[in-house]
N, C-alpha and C positions, 0 to 999 in steps of 0.2 A: 665291308665298311670298316675302316681303321681310324682311330684317333678322332672320331666324330665326323669323318668325312666319307662321302659315298665313293665307290670305286672309280667313278668317272671324274673325281676331283671336285665335284660340287659339294657344298656343305650338306650335312644331314638335315639341317633346318630348311634349306632350299628344296631338297628332295621331298621332304615330308609336308611342305607347305608352311605357311606362317600363321595359321589359325591359332588363337590362344588356347591354352589348356582349358578343358571344360569347367574345371573348378574355378579358375581365375575368371572365366567369362561369366559364370553364375555370380561370383562375388561382385564383379563390376556391375552386373545387372541389378543385384540386390542393393547396391549402393546408390544407383543413379536413376532407376526407372520405377515409375509407379504405373502398373498396367491398368488399362480400363477395366471396369467391373461390368460384366454382362448384366443387363437389366433383369430384375426379378419380377416375374408375373405374379401379382398378388392373388391370393385365393379369394373367391367370392364369398360373401358372408354365408350364403346358403351352403356352399361346399364345406366351409369351416364348421358350421353348426352341425351339419349331417355327420361329419367325421368325429366330432366330439362325442357323439352318441354311439360310436361303433368301437368295439374292443379290438386290440391288435390280434387277438386270437381269431376273431371273426374275419379280419382282413386277410390273415394268412390262409384261411380256408378258401375265401373267395379268389385270391390270387392263385392258389394251387389249382383250382378248377380252370383257370385260364392258362395253366402250364408254367407258372412262375413259382418255383420251389425255394429259390435262394433270395429271400426278401427280408428275413429277420436278422438284424445286425447283432452278431454274437458279441458278448461281453458288455453290452449296454444295460447296466442295471441301475435302478434309481439310487441316487446318493443318499436320499433321505426318504422316509415314509411319508405318504400323503401328498406327493407331488401332483397327483391327478393325471389327467390325460392332456397332452399338448399336441397341436397340429400346426404345421407350417411348411412352407417351401424350404428345401434344403439349400443352405448357403455353405458351400464346401470349403474345407481347409486342408491343405495337403502338406504332410510331413514325409520326409525320407530319412533313412538312417543317418545318424550323426557323422559329420566329417569335421575333424578338429580344426581345419582351416576355415570352415564356414559356420559351424555351430559354436558361437562365442557369445558372451554377454553383450558385446558390442553390436551383434546382429539385431538385437532388440530395437535399436534405433534406426535400422535401415528402412527405406521406403517399402521394401517387400518384407513385411514382418507381421506377426500376429496383431500387433498394435494397429497397423495400417488396415489390416483386414477387418478388424472390429469396426473401425470408423466407416467402412464401406457397407456395413450391414444395414439394411432397412428394417424398420420395426416389423415384428410378426414372423420373421424367418426363424428356422431352427438351425443353429450352427452345428455342422456335422464335420468332425475332425477325424480324418484318417491318420491314426497314430501307429499303425503297423502292429497293434497289440502290445506295444511296449508298456511295461508296467512299473518301471523303475525310474521314470522321469515324468514329472507332472507337466502337462501341456499348458494348463491355465492355473492361476492362483486367485487369491481374493481380489486383487485390484482389477485384473482383466474381467473377472466374473461380475464385479460391481459395475464396470463400464457396460458390459453386455446387458445387464439388468436395466441400467439407466437408458440405454438405447431401445428398450422394450423388445429385445430379442426374446422369442418365446421359450427357448431352452437351448442347452448344450448337450450334444450326443457325441460320444467318442468311444472307440475301442481301446483307448489309452486311459490314463489316470489324471487326477488333479492334485494340486498341493494346497497348502494353507487351508485345510479343510474347514476349520472353524469359521474362517472368514468367508469361504465360499458358501457355506450354509447360511451365514449371516447376510449375504448379498441378496438373498431371495430369488436367485436365478435357479430354476429347475435344472438339474444336471443328471444325466444318465452316463455312467462310465464304468470302468473295470476296477475302480478302487482309488486309493490314494498313495502318494509317494512324496517324500520330502525334496528330492533333487529337482532342479529346474529342467525344462524341456531340452535345453542344449546339452544336458548330460547324456542324452540318448537319441536325440532327434534333431533334424534340420528342417525348419519351415521354409517352403519354397513357393507357395502361392495359394491363391484362393479362386473360387468359382471355376475349378477345373474338375474333370472326372476324377474320382478318388475311389479307393477301396476302404471300407470301414466295416469291421466285423465280418470280413469275408464277402461283403456285398458291394457290387458296383453302384456307386451313387453319382448321379449327374446333377449339375445345377438345375434347379427348378423342379426336380422330382419332389414328391410330397412325403413328408415324414409324419407318422403318427406314433406316439410313444406313451406308454402307460406303465403299470406295475409289472407287466410281462416283458418290457423292453421296447425296442424301436423297430418299426416295420416301414419299409419303403414301398410307395406306390409310384410306378413309372408315370411321368407326367402325361403321356398320350392316353393312358388307360384311366385317368382319374374319374371322369364322369361315369363310365361304365362300372367301375369298381364301387363307387359311392352308391349307385342305384342297387346293385346286387347286395352290397353289404347291409344297407338299411333294411332291405327285404329279409335277409338272413337273420338279422337281429330280431325282427318282428316274429319270424317263424320260431326261432329258438325261445323267445319269451312265451309263446303259446305252448310249446313243447314242455318247457319247465313248469308251467302252470298245470299241465296235464299230469306230469310226473308227481308233482306235489299233491295232486288229488288222488294218487294211487294207480295211475295208468302204467301198463307194462311197456317196456321199450320196443320189443319187436313190432314192426309196423308203424311205430310212432316216430322213431329216431334212427334213420330218416323216415318220413311219413309215406305210407302207402297211399293208394288212390282214395280210400275211404277217409283216412285221416287228413289227407290233403284237402278234400272237400269240406271237412269239418273246420279246418283252419281257415279256408277261404271265407266260409260263412262267418266265422268269428271275426275275421279282419273287416269284413263289410259292415259288421254291426258295431265296430268301435267308433267312439266319438272322433270327429275329424281332428280335434286338438291333440289327440294322442298319436 
């Protein structure tokens, strides 16, 4: 090929096709299209209440027994103490590395933007933002977090960072993240969509998976396993409450944690004797 033409005399553009450059295509899509948002299946009240009584530590143990090791979202630490435990369906936000032709302040006004994604979030979800572990560009600041709180989103979880930290804390939105940074998201990231499979903290997160987050960070429960995990996790919490009671009374650990047959029988008798309200 010479001078931009193929050897047969046709132009290079004709030979290679007329499809637009991927970046231009994405830019046009971000300018003109508002994608439909997949429906979010709400958690039943019984499911939510059960998970609020289960620690993320217990959940990782239960999931490990089911063969799932990679469920703890790395880098998701509570932004403030005392945020408690939050439970909700994952509403995913997808970022990719910044491209100077796409990651601009003007992009904040596009139909495909974090602003539009927030308006698509139903109450009770947990916003999970896959930010590639970038820690020098804040994905959300005080205004976006205030809007999330106003929409009754249960919390924000990200492997990235936030900005305007005083305002974020003042919004009342519980946030788990990798820290804070002053620059805006477009300094290091491009937002490309929501309710898509993402990676957050090294974990694959799909829309409608369930997130439980507390002082130990965020844990994912795959949606198809939810009821089985809840049943086993509630039982595990009861067992460990009894074991802790025995330890505080002076019992030795061998044969108790985990329990052997004799201690398992003692636990079952204790459980049967508990008031139903407990």
